[in-house]
N, C-alpha and C positions, 0 to 999 in steps of 0.2 A: 504494500499500500504506500502511496506517495504522500508526503507531507504537504499539508495545505499552506498556501501563502496567506499573507494578510489581506490581499485583495479578494481571495476566494472565501475568506471568513466573514465578509460583510463589512470590511473596513471602508469600502467606497461610500457607505451611507454617511460618513463623517466628512466627506469631501465637500468643499464649498464650490458652488457654481461660479463660473467665470463670467466676466462681463460679456465675452463673446458668446457664451452659451445662452445668457439672458437675452442678448440682442437677437440672436437667431431664433430663439423660442418666440419672442414678441413678433418678429417678422413673419413667422409661420402663422400666427394667429390673425395678424392684420391684413395680409395680402392673400387674395383667392388665387393661388398659383394655377390650379387646374382650369379655372374659368379663363384666366388670361391666356394660358396655353392653347385652349380650344379656339380662342378668337384669333390668335396670331399663327396658328399652324398652317392655314392655307397660304400664307404669305411668306413663310419661312422657307428659304431655298435649300434644296438638298442636291449637292452635286452628284452627278453620275459618272461612273467610270473609275479608273484607277486613281490612286492618291490617298491622302490622309482622310480617315473617316471624319464626318462633321461632328461638331460638338452638339449635344442634345439641346433642344429648344428650351427646356425649363432651366437648365444650367446657364445658358446664355442670358435668359431673361433675369435671373437672379444676379448675375454679374453686372448686367445693365443697370439694375436698381442700385446695387452697391456703389457703382461708379457715380451715379447721381447723388446719392446720400452723402458720400465721403469726398465729393469733388475730385474724383480720380481720372479726369479726362486727359487724354493724350492728344495733343494737336497733330493732325495728319497734314499739315501744310507748312 
């Protein structure tokens, strides 16, 4: 029989939630991701053929929102 670690014995319940975890949990409650994805999906381009596989729509949508909220725009000109 293997010895249990502190994490396996329920030590995780004493862990404090981070600001990142609180922010992401709040973001999950506030924004209707599935509904937004349904609206955007017909306009989201999916390249065909060889090459790198595209990033998923929901992930790109979340990245877009984070860029707006934290002013992380990169100038393309």
